[in-house]
PDB file with SEQRES, HELIX, SHEET and CRYST1 records, atoms N, CA, C and O in Angstrom:
SEQRES   1 A   74  MET GLN THR TRP ARG LEU LYS GLY CYS ILE ARG CYS GLY          
SEQRES   2 A   74  GLY ASN VAL PHE ILE GLU HIS ASP ALA TYR GLY TRP TYR          
SEQRES   3 A   74  LEU ALA CYS ILE GLN CYS GLY TYR HIS ARG GLU LEU ASP          
SEQRES   4 A   74  ILE PRO VAL GLU ARG ARG LYS GLN PRO ALA VAL GLU ARG          
SEQRES   5 A   74  GLU GLU VAL GLY ALA GLY TYR THR GLU GLU GLU LEU LEU          
SEQRES   6 A   74  GLN THR VAL ALA SER LEU PRO ARG GLY                          
HELIX    1 AA1 VAL A   42  LYS A   46  5                                   5    
HELIX    2 AA2 ALA A   49  GLU A   51  5                                   3    
HELIX    3 AA3 GLU A   61  ALA A   69  1                                   9    
SHEET    1 AA1 4 THR A   3  ARG A   5  0                                        
SHEET    2 AA1 4 VAL A  16  ASP A  21 -1                                        
SHEET    3 AA1 4 GLY A  24  CYS A  29 -1                                        
SHEET    4 AA1 4 HIS A  35  GLU A  37 -1                                        
CRYST1    1.000    1.000    1.000  90.00  90.00  90.00 P 1           1          
ATOM      1  N   MET A   1     125.922 109.263  92.247  1.00  0.00           N  
ATOM      2  CA  MET A   1     126.602 110.542  92.265  1.00  0.00           C  
ATOM      3  C   MET A   1     125.565 111.658  92.362  1.00  0.00           C  
ATOM      4  O   MET A   1     124.572 111.658  91.635  1.00  0.00           O  
ATOM      5  N   GLN A   2     125.801 112.590  93.248  1.00  0.00           N  
ATOM      6  CA  GLN A   2     124.882 113.698  93.431  1.00  0.00           C  
ATOM      7  C   GLN A   2     125.285 114.868  92.551  1.00  0.00           C  
ATOM      8  O   GLN A   2     126.468 115.108  92.306  1.00  0.00           O  
ATOM      9  N   THR A   3     124.284 115.583  92.084  1.00  0.00           N  
ATOM     10  CA  THR A   3     124.492 116.829  91.363  1.00  0.00           C  
ATOM     11  C   THR A   3     123.859 117.926  92.204  1.00  0.00           C  
ATOM     12  O   THR A   3     122.713 117.795  92.635  1.00  0.00           O  
ATOM     13  N   TRP A   4     124.586 118.994  92.439  1.00  0.00           N  
ATOM     14  CA  TRP A   4     124.111 120.094  93.269  1.00  0.00           C  
ATOM     15  C   TRP A   4     123.652 121.258  92.426  1.00  0.00           C  
ATOM     16  O   TRP A   4     124.182 121.502  91.343  1.00  0.00           O  
ATOM     17  N   ARG A   5     122.662 121.978  92.925  1.00  0.00           N  
ATOM     18  CA  ARG A   5     122.229 123.226  92.314  1.00  0.00           C  
ATOM     19  C   ARG A   5     122.080 124.238  93.442  1.00  0.00           C  
ATOM     20  O   ARG A   5     121.203 124.110  94.296  1.00  0.00           O  
ATOM     21  N   LEU A   6     122.936 125.230  93.434  1.00  0.00           N  
ATOM     22  CA  LEU A   6     122.916 126.237  94.485  1.00  0.00           C  
ATOM     23  C   LEU A   6     121.721 127.162  94.316  1.00  0.00           C  
ATOM     24  O   LEU A   6     121.418 127.609  93.209  1.00  0.00           O  
ATOM     25  N   LYS A   7     121.052 127.439  95.412  1.00  0.00           N  
ATOM     26  CA  LYS A   7     119.881 128.309  95.450  1.00  0.00           C  
ATOM     27  C   LYS A   7     118.810 127.868  94.460  1.00  0.00           C  
ATOM     28  O   LYS A   7     118.196 128.704  93.797  1.00  0.00           O  
ATOM     29  N   GLY A   8     118.581 126.559  94.357  1.00  0.00           N  
ATOM     30  CA  GLY A   8     117.628 126.026  93.394  1.00  0.00           C  
ATOM     31  C   GLY A   8     116.302 125.584  93.964  1.00  0.00           C  
ATOM     32  O   GLY A   8     115.452 125.084  93.227  1.00  0.00           O  
ATOM     33  N   CYS A   9     116.098 125.757  95.267  1.00  0.00           N  
ATOM     34  CA  CYS A   9     114.850 125.323  95.891  1.00  0.00           C  
ATOM     35  C   CYS A   9     113.728 126.311  95.581  1.00  0.00           C  
ATOM     36  O   CYS A   9     113.887 127.522  95.737  1.00  0.00           O  
ATOM     37  N   ILE A  10     112.589 125.769  95.136  1.00  0.00           N  
ATOM     38  CA  ILE A  10     111.471 126.656  94.809  1.00  0.00           C  
ATOM     39  C   ILE A  10     110.694 127.089  96.050  1.00  0.00           C  
ATOM     40  O   ILE A  10     109.889 128.017  95.985  1.00  0.00           O  
ATOM     41  N   ARG A  11     110.930 126.426  97.174  1.00  0.00           N  
ATOM     42  CA  ARG A  11     110.229 126.785  98.407  1.00  0.00           C  
ATOM     43  C   ARG A  11     110.995 127.851  99.196  1.00  0.00           C  
ATOM     44  O   ARG A  11     110.424 128.879  99.560  1.00  0.00           O  
ATOM     45  N   CYS A  12     112.288 127.610  99.463  1.00  0.00           N  
ATOM     46  CA  CYS A  12     113.033 128.522 100.339  1.00  0.00           C  
ATOM     47  C   CYS A  12     114.232 129.193  99.660  1.00  0.00           C  
ATOM     48  O   CYS A  12     114.855 130.078 100.247  1.00  0.00           O  
ATOM     49  N   GLY A  13     114.560 128.785  98.437  1.00  0.00           N  
ATOM     50  CA  GLY A  13     115.723 129.360  97.763  1.00  0.00           C  
ATOM     51  C   GLY A  13     117.033 128.745  98.217  1.00  0.00           C  
ATOM     52  O   GLY A  13     118.104 129.282  97.934  1.00  0.00           O  
ATOM     53  N   GLY A  14     116.956 127.623  98.920  1.00  0.00           N  
ATOM     54  CA  GLY A  14     118.154 126.961  99.426  1.00  0.00           C  
ATOM     55  C   GLY A  14     118.825 126.084  98.378  1.00  0.00           C  
ATOM     56  O   GLY A  14     118.419 126.050  97.216  1.00  0.00           O  
ATOM     57  N   ASN A  15     119.849 125.384  98.809  1.00  0.00           N  
ATOM     58  CA  ASN A  15     120.627 124.510  97.926  1.00  0.00           C  
ATOM     59  C   ASN A  15     119.962 123.152  97.812  1.00  0.00           C  
ATOM     60  O   ASN A  15     119.516 122.587  98.810  1.00  0.00           O  
ATOM     61  N   VAL A  16     119.894 122.626  96.593  1.00  0.00           N  
ATOM     62  CA  VAL A  16     119.273 121.329  96.359  1.00  0.00           C  
ATOM     63  C   VAL A  16     120.272 120.375  95.735  1.00  0.00           C  
ATOM     64  O   VAL A  16     121.252 120.796  95.121  1.00  0.00           O  
ATOM     65  N   PHE A  17     120.017 119.093  95.897  1.00  0.00           N  
ATOM     66  CA  PHE A  17     120.813 118.096  95.212  1.00  0.00           C  
ATOM     67  C   PHE A  17     119.885 117.176  94.439  1.00  0.00           C  
ATOM     68  O   PHE A  17     118.733 116.963  94.817  1.00  0.00           O  
ATOM     69  N   ILE A  18     120.413 116.636  93.347  1.00  0.00           N  
ATOM     70  CA  ILE A  18     119.678 115.709  92.497  1.00  0.00           C  
ATOM     71  C   ILE A  18     120.321 114.349  92.676  1.00  0.00           C  
ATOM     72  O   ILE A  18     121.537 114.206  92.541  1.00  0.00           O  
ATOM     73  N   GLU A  19     119.508 113.354  92.979  1.00  0.00           N  
ATOM     74  CA  GLU A  19     120.010 112.016  93.257  1.00  0.00           C  
ATOM     75  C   GLU A  19     118.998 111.010  92.745  1.00  0.00           C  
ATOM     76  O   GLU A  19     117.863 111.370  92.435  1.00  0.00           O  
ATOM     77  N   HIS A  20     119.396 109.766  92.655  1.00  0.00           N  
ATOM     78  CA  HIS A  20     118.467 108.716  92.264  1.00  0.00           C  
ATOM     79  C   HIS A  20     118.571 107.550  93.242  1.00  0.00           C  
ATOM     80  O   HIS A  20     119.596 107.326  93.886  1.00  0.00           O  
ATOM     81  N   ASP A  21     117.464 106.821  93.322  1.00  0.00           N  
ATOM     82  CA  ASP A  21     117.417 105.615  94.134  1.00  0.00           C  
ATOM     83  C   ASP A  21     116.675 104.555  93.322  1.00  0.00           C  
ATOM     84  O   ASP A  21     116.543 104.693  92.106  1.00  0.00           O  
ATOM     85  N   ALA A  22     116.201 103.524  93.965  1.00  0.00           N  
ATOM     86  CA  ALA A  22     115.530 102.428  93.273  1.00  0.00           C  
ATOM     87  C   ALA A  22     114.228 102.871  92.608  1.00  0.00           C  
ATOM     88  O   ALA A  22     113.744 102.193  91.701  1.00  0.00           O  
ATOM     89  N   TYR A  23     113.659 103.981  93.036  1.00  0.00           N  
ATOM     90  CA  TYR A  23     112.373 104.438  92.511  1.00  0.00           C  
ATOM     91  C   TYR A  23     112.503 105.505  91.439  1.00  0.00           C  
ATOM     92  O   TYR A  23     111.505 105.838  90.799  1.00  0.00           O  
ATOM     93  N   GLY A  24     113.672 106.049  91.218  1.00  0.00           N  
ATOM     94  CA  GLY A  24     113.877 107.066  90.190  1.00  0.00           C  
ATOM     95  C   GLY A  24     114.657 108.263  90.716  1.00  0.00           C  
ATOM     96  O   GLY A  24     115.257 108.217  91.789  1.00  0.00           O  
ATOM     97  N   TRP A  25     114.632 109.324  89.937  1.00  0.00           N  
ATOM     98  CA  TRP A  25     115.376 110.545  90.261  1.00  0.00           C  
ATOM     99  C   TRP A  25     114.538 111.466  91.129  1.00  0.00           C  
ATOM    100  O   TRP A  25     113.316 111.517  90.995  1.00  0.00           O  
ATOM    101  N   TYR A  26     115.198 112.190  92.016  1.00  0.00           N  
ATOM    102  CA  TYR A  26     114.505 113.155  92.855  1.00  0.00           C  
ATOM    103  C   TYR A  26     115.405 114.346  93.142  1.00  0.00           C  
ATOM    104  O   TYR A  26     116.626 114.286  92.994  1.00  0.00           O  
ATOM    105  N   LEU A  27     114.761 115.428  93.557  1.00  0.00           N  
ATOM    106  CA  LEU A  27     115.436 116.659  93.928  1.00  0.00           C  
ATOM    107  C   LEU A  27     115.099 116.910  95.393  1.00  0.00           C  
ATOM    108  O   LEU A  27     113.939 116.768  95.780  1.00  0.00           O  
ATOM    109  N   ALA A  28     116.066 117.273  96.210  1.00  0.00           N  
ATOM    110  CA  ALA A  28     115.818 117.514  97.633  1.00  0.00           C  
ATOM    111  C   ALA A  28     116.608 118.728  98.111  1.00  0.00           C  
ATOM    112  O   ALA A  28     117.772 118.905  97.753  1.00  0.00           O  
ATOM    113  N   CYS A  29     115.963 119.558  98.923  1.00  0.00           N  
ATOM    114  CA  CYS A  29     116.600 120.748  99.492  1.00  0.00           C  
ATOM    115  C   CYS A  29     117.223 120.382 100.841  1.00  0.00           C  
ATOM    116  O   CYS A  29     116.592 119.720 101.666  1.00  0.00           O  
ATOM    117  N   ILE A  30     118.452 120.814 101.054  1.00  0.00           N  
ATOM    118  CA  ILE A  30     119.108 120.495 102.321  1.00  0.00           C  
ATOM    119  C   ILE A  30     118.743 121.480 103.434  1.00  0.00           C  
ATOM    120  O   ILE A  30     118.983 121.197 104.608  1.00  0.00           O  
ATOM    121  N   GLN A  31     118.161 122.638 103.077  1.00  0.00           N  
ATOM    122  CA  GLN A  31     117.787 123.609 104.098  1.00  0.00           C  
ATOM    123  C   GLN A  31     116.385 123.347 104.662  1.00  0.00           C  
ATOM    124  O   GLN A  31     116.211 123.272 105.878  1.00  0.00           O  
ATOM    125  N   CYS A  32     115.381 123.208 103.776  1.00  0.00           N  
ATOM    126  CA  CYS A  32     113.996 123.093 104.262  1.00  0.00           C  
ATOM    127  C   CYS A  32     113.415 121.693 104.133  1.00  0.00           C  
ATOM    128  O   CYS A  32     112.345 121.422 104.677  1.00  0.00           O  
ATOM    129  N   GLY A  33     114.098 120.796 103.424  1.00  0.00           N  
ATOM    130  CA  GLY A  33     113.617 119.433 103.293  1.00  0.00           C  
ATOM    131  C   GLY A  33     112.661 119.207 102.135  1.00  0.00           C  
ATOM    132  O   GLY A  33     112.124 118.110 101.985  1.00  0.00           O  
ATOM    133  N   TYR A  34     112.440 120.233 101.309  1.00  0.00           N  
ATOM    134  CA  TYR A  34     111.566 120.067 100.144  1.00  0.00           C  
ATOM    135  C   TYR A  34     112.058 118.892  99.306  1.00  0.00           C  
ATOM    136  O   TYR A  34     113.263 118.722  99.117  1.00  0.00           O  
ATOM    137  N   HIS A  35     111.135 118.087  98.808  1.00  0.00           N  
ATOM    138  CA  HIS A  35     111.474 116.877  98.064  1.00  0.00           C  
ATOM    139  C   HIS A  35     110.530 116.775  96.869  1.00  0.00           C  
ATOM    140  O   HIS A  35     109.321 116.957  97.011  1.00  0.00           O  
ATOM    141  N   ARG A  36     111.082 116.486  95.697  1.00  0.00           N  
ATOM    142  CA  ARG A  36     110.249 116.358  94.504  1.00  0.00           C  
ATOM    143  C   ARG A  36     110.824 115.289  93.589  1.00  0.00           C  
ATOM    144  O   ARG A  36     112.029 115.254  93.338  1.00  0.00           O  
ATOM    145  N   GLU A  37     109.954 114.418  93.093  1.00  0.00           N  
ATOM    146  CA  GLU A  37     110.377 113.425  92.121  1.00  0.00           C  
ATOM    147  C   GLU A  37     110.527 114.094  90.761  1.00  0.00           C  
ATOM    148  O   GLU A  37     109.763 114.998  90.422  1.00  0.00           O  
ATOM    149  N   LEU A  38     111.506 113.654  89.987  1.00  0.00           N  
ATOM    150  CA  LEU A  38     111.744 114.212  88.663  1.00  0.00           C  
ATOM    151  C   LEU A  38     111.272 113.221  87.611  1.00  0.00           C  
ATOM    152  O   LEU A  38     111.550 112.025  87.698  1.00  0.00           O  
ATOM    153  N   ASP A  39     110.559 113.728  86.622  1.00  0.00           N  
ATOM    154  CA  ASP A  39     110.089 112.899  85.516  1.00  0.00           C  
ATOM    155  C   ASP A  39     111.130 112.937  84.404  1.00  0.00           C  
ATOM    156  O   ASP A  39     111.232 113.918  83.667  1.00  0.00           O  
ATOM    157  N   ILE A  40     111.898 111.863  84.292  1.00  0.00           N  
ATOM    158  CA  ILE A  40     112.904 111.746  83.252  1.00  0.00           C  
ATOM    159  C   ILE A  40     112.512 110.541  82.404  1.00  0.00           C  
ATOM    160  O   ILE A  40     112.323 109.449  82.940  1.00  0.00           O  
ATOM    161  N   PRO A  41     112.385 110.720  81.090  1.00  0.00           N  
ATOM    162  CA  PRO A  41     111.940 109.620  80.230  1.00  0.00           C  
ATOM    163  C   PRO A  41     112.812 108.375  80.360  1.00  0.00           C  
ATOM    164  O   PRO A  41     114.038 108.471  80.415  1.00  0.00           O  
ATOM    165  N   VAL A  42     112.180 107.216  80.409  1.00  0.00           N  
ATOM    166  CA  VAL A  42     112.878 105.947  80.557  1.00  0.00           C  
ATOM    167  C   VAL A  42     113.657 105.583  79.305  1.00  0.00           C  
ATOM    168  O   VAL A  42     114.713 104.960  79.412  1.00  0.00           O  
ATOM    169  N   GLU A  43     113.173 105.950  78.110  1.00  0.00           N  
ATOM    170  CA  GLU A  43     113.839 105.552  76.876  1.00  0.00           C  
ATOM    171  C   GLU A  43     115.252 106.107  76.747  1.00  0.00           C  
ATOM    172  O   GLU A  43     116.037 105.559  75.973  1.00  0.00           O  
ATOM    173  N   ARG A  44     115.605 107.140  77.447  1.00  0.00           N  
ATOM    174  CA  ARG A  44     116.965 107.684  77.397  1.00  0.00           C  
ATOM    175  C   ARG A  44     117.981 106.694  77.965  1.00  0.00           C  
ATOM    176  O   ARG A  44     119.158 106.745  77.607  1.00  0.00           O  
ATOM    177  N   ARG A  45     117.549 105.815  78.828  1.00  0.00           N  
ATOM    178  CA  ARG A  45     118.445 104.841  79.442  1.00  0.00           C  
ATOM    179  C   ARG A  45     118.938 103.796  78.440  1.00  0.00           C  
ATOM    180  O   ARG A  45     119.946 103.135  78.691  1.00  0.00           O  
ATOM    181  N   LYS A  46     118.255 103.638  77.325  1.00  0.00           N  
ATOM    182  CA  LYS A  46     118.584 102.593  76.370  1.00  0.00           C  
ATOM    183  C   LYS A  46     119.753 102.941  75.468  1.00  0.00           C  
ATOM    184  O   LYS A  46     120.262 102.061  74.774  1.00  0.00           O  
ATOM    185  N   GLN A  47     120.201 104.194  75.449  1.00  0.00           N  
ATOM    186  CA  GLN A  47     121.331 104.588  74.618  1.00  0.00           C  
ATOM    187  C   GLN A  47     122.616 104.046  75.220  1.00  0.00           C  
ATOM    188  O   GLN A  47     122.750 103.982  76.442  1.00  0.00           O  
ATOM    189  N   PRO A  48     123.570 103.652  74.368  1.00  0.00           N  
ATOM    190  CA  PRO A  48     124.837 103.105  74.877  1.00  0.00           C  
ATOM    191  C   PRO A  48     125.594 104.107  75.739  1.00  0.00           C  
ATOM    192  O   PRO A  48     125.659 105.294  75.417  1.00  0.00           O  
ATOM    193  N   ALA A  49     126.161 103.625  76.828  1.00  0.00           N  
ATOM    194  CA  ALA A  49     126.905 104.481  77.745  1.00  0.00           C  
ATOM    195  C   ALA A  49     128.182 105.014  77.117  1.00  0.00           C  
ATOM    196  O   ALA A  49     128.693 106.044  77.555  1.00  0.00           O  
ATOM    197  N   VAL A  50     128.706 104.347  76.111  1.00  0.00           N  
ATOM    198  CA  VAL A  50     129.956 104.756  75.471  1.00  0.00           C  
ATOM    199  C   VAL A  50     129.807 106.117  74.802  1.00  0.00           C  
ATOM    200  O   VAL A  50     130.760 106.895  74.755  1.00  0.00           O  
ATOM    201  N   GLU A  51     128.621 106.406  74.286  1.00  0.00           N  
ATOM    202  CA  GLU A  51     128.386 107.655  73.569  1.00  0.00           C  
ATOM    203  C   GLU A  51     128.067 108.824  74.487  1.00  0.00           C  
ATOM    204  O   GLU A  51     127.958 109.960  74.024  1.00  0.00           O  
ATOM    205  N   ARG A  52     127.918 108.566  75.779  1.00  0.00           N  
ATOM    206  CA  ARG A  52     127.470 109.597  76.698  1.00  0.00           C  
ATOM    207  C   ARG A  52     128.328 109.603  77.958  1.00  0.00           C  
ATOM    208  O   ARG A  52     128.864 108.566  78.350  1.00  0.00           O  
ATOM    209  N   GLU A  53     128.458 110.746  78.582  1.00  0.00           N  
ATOM    210  CA  GLU A  53     129.132 110.836  79.876  1.00  0.00           C  
ATOM    211  C   GLU A  53     128.053 110.776  80.947  1.00  0.00           C  
ATOM    212  O   GLU A  53     127.410 111.782  81.248  1.00  0.00           O  
ATOM    213  N   GLU A  54     127.859 109.603  81.514  1.00  0.00           N  
ATOM    214  CA  GLU A  54     126.770 109.407  82.448  1.00  0.00           C  
ATOM    215  C   GLU A  54     127.170 109.747  83.881  1.00  0.00           C  
ATOM    216  O   GLU A  54     128.301 109.508  84.304  1.00  0.00           O  
ATOM    217  N   VAL A  55     126.214 110.311  84.613  1.00  0.00           N  
ATOM    218  CA  VAL A  55     126.436 110.584  86.031  1.00  0.00           C  
ATOM    219  C   VAL A  55     125.746 109.539  86.897  1.00  0.00           C  
ATOM    220  O   VAL A  55     125.999 109.476  88.101  1.00  0.00           O  
ATOM    221  N   GLY A  56     124.902 108.740  86.324  1.00  0.00           N  
ATOM    222  CA  GLY A  56     124.217 107.691  87.072  1.00  0.00           C  
ATOM    223  C   GLY A  56     122.918 107.307  86.410  1.00  0.00           C  
ATOM    224  O   GLY A  56     122.211 108.160  85.874  1.00  0.00           O  
ATOM    225  N   ALA A  57     122.605 106.043  86.444  1.00  0.00           N  
ATOM    226  CA  ALA A  57     121.359 105.481  85.900  1.00  0.00           C  
ATOM    227  C   ALA A  57     121.128 105.855  84.444  1.00  0.00           C  
ATOM    228  O   ALA A  57     119.981 105.895  84.000  1.00  0.00           O  
ATOM    229  N   GLY A  58     122.171 106.125  83.702  1.00  0.00           N  
ATOM    230  CA  GLY A  58     122.032 106.352  82.279  1.00  0.00           C  
ATOM    231  C   GLY A  58     121.722 107.769  81.853  1.00  0.00           C  
ATOM    232  O   GLY A  58     121.333 107.979  80.704  1.00  0.00           O  
ATOM    233  N   TYR A  59     121.875 108.753  82.725  1.00  0.00           N  
ATOM    234  CA  TYR A  59     121.580 110.133  82.374  1.00  0.00           C  
ATOM    235  C   TYR A  59     122.834 110.987  82.472  1.00  0.00           C  
ATOM    236  O   TYR A  59     123.674 110.778  83.348  1.00  0.00           O  
ATOM    237  N   THR A  60     122.953 111.943  81.574  1.00  0.00           N  
ATOM    238  CA  THR A  60     124.080 112.862  81.642  1.00  0.00           C  
ATOM    239  C   THR A  60     123.747 113.988  82.623  1.00  0.00           C  
ATOM    240  O   THR A  60     122.580 114.232  82.929  1.00  0.00           O  
ATOM    241  N   GLU A  61     124.755 114.650  83.097  1.00  0.00           N  
ATOM    242  CA  GLU A  61     124.544 115.774  84.011  1.00  0.00           C  
ATOM    243  C   GLU A  61     123.728 116.859  83.321  1.00  0.00           C  
ATOM    244  O   GLU A  61     122.890 117.501  83.954  1.00  0.00           O  
ATOM    245  N   GLU A  62     123.963 117.068  82.032  1.00  0.00           N  
ATOM    246  CA  GLU A  62     123.229 118.080  81.284  1.00  0.00           C  
ATOM    247  C   GLU A  62     121.727 117.765  81.256  1.00  0.00           C  
ATOM    248  O   GLU A  62     120.907 118.671  81.411  1.00  0.00           O  
ATOM    249  N   GLU A  63     121.360 116.497  81.061  1.00  0.00           N  
ATOM    250  CA  GLU A  63     119.952 116.109  81.053  1.00  0.00           C  
ATOM    251  C   GLU A  63     119.307 116.354  82.412  1.00  0.00           C  
ATOM    252  O   GLU A  63     118.165 116.807  82.483  1.00  0.00           O  
ATOM    253  N   LEU A  64     120.017 116.064  83.473  1.00  0.00           N  
ATOM    254  CA  LEU A  64     119.483 116.296  84.811  1.00  0.00           C  
ATOM    255  C   LEU A  64     119.282 117.782  85.071  1.00  0.00           C  
ATOM    256  O   LEU A  64     118.250 118.191  85.602  1.00  0.00           O  
ATOM    257  N   LEU A  65     120.266 118.585  84.698  1.00  0.00           N  
ATOM    258  CA  LEU A  65     120.163 120.024  84.930  1.00  0.00           C  
ATOM    259  C   LEU A  65     119.058 120.651  84.087  1.00  0.00           C  
ATOM    260  O   LEU A  65     118.398 121.586  84.539  1.00  0.00           O  
ATOM    261  N   GLN A  66     118.845 120.151  82.865  1.00  0.00           N  
ATOM    262  CA  GLN A  66     117.743 120.653  82.037  1.00  0.00           C  
ATOM    263  C   GLN A  66     116.402 120.324  82.676  1.00  0.00           C  
ATOM    264  O   GLN A  66     115.482 121.141  82.641  1.00  0.00           O  
ATOM    265  N   THR A  67     116.284 119.139  83.256  1.00  0.00           N  
ATOM    266  CA  THR A  67     115.044 118.760  83.924  1.00  0.00           C  
ATOM    267  C   THR A  67     114.777 119.670  85.116  1.00  0.00           C  
ATOM    268  O   THR A  67     113.651 120.123  85.316  1.00  0.00           O  
ATOM    269  N   VAL A  68     115.802 119.935  85.897  1.00  0.00           N  
ATOM    270  CA  VAL A  68     115.647 120.806  87.063  1.00  0.00           C  
ATOM    271  C   VAL A  68     115.342 122.231  86.617  1.00  0.00           C  
ATOM    272  O   VAL A  68     114.525 122.905  87.244  1.00  0.00           O  
ATOM    273  N   ALA A  69     115.973 122.698  85.560  1.00  0.00           N  
ATOM    274  CA  ALA A  69     115.724 124.063  85.073  1.00  0.00           C  
ATOM    275  C   ALA A  69     114.297 124.230  84.579  1.00  0.00           C  
ATOM    276  O   ALA A  69     113.767 125.341  84.604  1.00  0.00           O  
ATOM    277  N   SER A  70     113.661 123.149  84.129  1.00  0.00           N  
ATOM    278  CA  SER A  70     112.288 123.245  83.626  1.00  0.00           C  
ATOM    279  C   SER A  70     111.259 123.250  84.748  1.00  0.00           C  
ATOM    280  O   SER A  70     110.076 123.463  84.482  1.00  0.00           O  
ATOM    281  N   LEU A  71     111.666 123.024  85.987  1.00  0.00           N  
ATOM    282  CA  LEU A  71     110.727 123.043  87.115  1.00  0.00           C  
ATOM    283  C   LEU A  71     110.241 124.467  87.347  1.00  0.00           C  
ATOM    284  O   LEU A  71     111.005 125.416  87.174  1.00  0.00           O  
ATOM    285  N   PRO A  72     108.969 124.627  87.739  1.00  0.00           N  
ATOM    286  CA  PRO A  72     108.455 125.977  87.990  1.00  0.00           C  
ATOM    287  C   PRO A  72     109.112 126.604  89.209  1.00  0.00           C  
ATOM    288  O   PRO A  72     109.406 125.931  90.197  1.00  0.00           O  
ATOM    289  N   ARG A  73     109.330 127.875  89.117  1.00  0.00           N  
ATOM    290  CA  ARG A  73     109.894 128.643  90.249  1.00  0.00           C  
ATOM    291  C   ARG A  73     108.756 129.189  91.090  1.00  0.00           C  
ATOM    292  O   ARG A  73     107.742 129.646  90.562  1.00  0.00           O  
ATOM    293  N   GLY A  74     108.933 129.139  92.412  1.00  0.00           N  
ATOM    294  CA  GLY A  74     107.909 129.578  93.356  1.00  0.00           C  
ATOM    295  C   GLY A  74     107.808 131.031  93.404  1.00  0.00           C  
ATOM    296  O   GLY A  74     106.991 131.569  94.151  1.00  0.00           O  
TER     297      GLY A  74                                                      
END                                                                             
């Protein structure tokens, strides 16, 4: 499941989406193609899914958005 952040690109100010694949989470801009891997701690995945509303790979949408918000702005 993708999570979108409007005007969240640090390069061009375009729209970005947060997604994961076999290698981990990443952020990508649909306007300029900027791509960045996100560092999300692995230990968060060990918590039971019943206690959390997961969007994918064991992370909540709030955790993903906090990670993106902590990225430096250009």
